[in-house]
C-alpha positions as CSV (number, residue, x, y, z in Angstrom):
1,X,18.3,10.0,0.5
2,X,21.0,7.5,1.0
3,X,20.6,3.7,1.3
4,X,22.3,2.4,4.4
5,X,22.9,-1.2,5.5
6,X,22.3,-1.2,9.2
7,X,20.9,-4.5,10.6
8,X,20.4,-3.3,14.1
9,X,18.3,-0.3,13.1
10,X,16.5,-2.4,10.5
11,X,15.6,-5.2,13.0
12,X,14.3,-2.7,15.6
13,X,12.0,-1.0,13.0
14,X,10.9,-4.3,11.5
15,X,9.8,-5.5,15.0
16,X,7.9,-2.3,15.5
17,X,6.2,-2.6,12.1
18,X,5.3,-6.3,12.7
19,X,3.8,-5.5,16.0
20,X,1.8,-2.5,14.7
21,X,0.6,-4.6,11.7
22,X,-0.6,-7.4,14.0
23,X,-2.2,-5.0,16.4
24,X,-4.1,-3.3,13.6
25,X,-5.4,-6.6,12.3
26,X,-6.4,-7.7,15.8
27,X,-8.3,-4.5,16.5
28,X,-10.2,-4.6,13.2
29,X,-11.3,-8.2,13.7
30,X,-12.4,-7.5,17.3
31,X,-14.3,-4.4,16.1
32,X,-16.1,-6.8,13.7
33,X,-17.5,-8.6,16.7
34,X,-15.6,-11.9,16.3
35,X,-15.0,-14.2,19.3
36,X,-11.6,-13.9,20.9
37,X,-10.4,-17.3,19.8
38,X,-11.3,-16.5,16.2
39,X,-9.7,-13.0,16.5
40,X,-6.4,-14.7,17.7
41,X,-6.5,-17.3,14.9
42,X,-7.3,-14.9,12.1
43,X,-4.9,-12.2,13.4
44,X,-2.1,-14.7,13.2
45,X,-3.0,-16.1,9.8
46,X,-3.5,-12.7,8.2
47,X,-0.4,-11.1,9.8
48,X,1.7,-14.1,8.7
49,X,0.3,-14.0,5.1
50,X,0.7,-10.3,4.7
51,X,4.3,-10.3,6.1
52,X,5.2,-13.2,3.8
53,X,4.1,-11.0,0.9
54,X,6.2,-8.1,2.2
55,X,9.1,-10.4,2.9
56,X,9.0,-11.5,-0.7
57,X,8.5,-15.2,0.0
58,X,5.0,-15.5,-1.2
59,X,5.6,-15.3,-4.9
60,X,3.6,-12.3,-6.3
61,X,2.9,-12.3,-10.0
62,X,0.3,-10.7,-12.2
63,X,0.0,-10.8,-16.0
64,X,3.5,-12.3,-16.2
65,X,5.0,-9.5,-14.1
66,X,6.8,-10.8,-11.0
67,X,6.8,-8.5,-8.0
68,X,9.6,-8.8,-5.4
69,X,9.2,-6.4,-2.5
70,X,12.3,-5.1,-0.7
71,X,11.6,-3.5,2.7
72,X,13.4,-0.4,3.8
73,X,12.8,2.1,6.7
74,X,13.2,5.8,6.5
75,X,15.3,7.2,9.4
76,X,15.9,10.9,9.1
77,X,17.6,11.2,5.7
78,X,18.6,7.5,5.4
79,X,16.8,4.5,3.9
80,X,17.9,1.6,6.2
81,X,17.9,-2.0,4.9
82,X,19.2,-5.3,6.1
83,X,21.0,-6.4,2.9
84,X,18.4,-9.1,2.0
85,X,14.7,-9.6,2.1
86,X,13.0,-8.8,5.4
87,X,11.9,-11.6,7.7
88,X,8.9,-10.2,9.5
89,X,6.9,-13.4,9.1
90,X,9.3,-15.1,11.5
91,X,8.3,-12.6,14.2
92,X,4.5,-12.8,13.9
93,X,3.7,-15.7,16.3
94,X,6.0,-14.2,19.0
95,X,4.2,-10.8,18.5
96,X,0.8,-12.6,18.7
97,X,1.8,-14.3,21.9
98,X,2.8,-11.0,23.5
99,X,-0.4,-9.2,22.3
100,X,-2.9,-11.9,23.0
101,X,-1.2,-14.5,25.3
102,X,-0.4,-18.0,24.4
């Protein structure tokens, strides 16, 4: 597989990934029987925290080993990246607004 810098393809897949991650969290919290306001609040908080970890801005370290994720997406025989850390956390509240209303 070849690593390819392609911001347009990356941004499209990153938005899909952020949306699906947020939907999954929302569904699981709703299935747990939480009230809709609580589901919305927790969905946003969890999705934001998880994407901050994936984006590499949360500072992950264990036993002196620092972990710095770098998101890529597989498209056919390519691994597509954006040339820097992902920025999904910036998308979460827009995604949440689309999924659950403002």
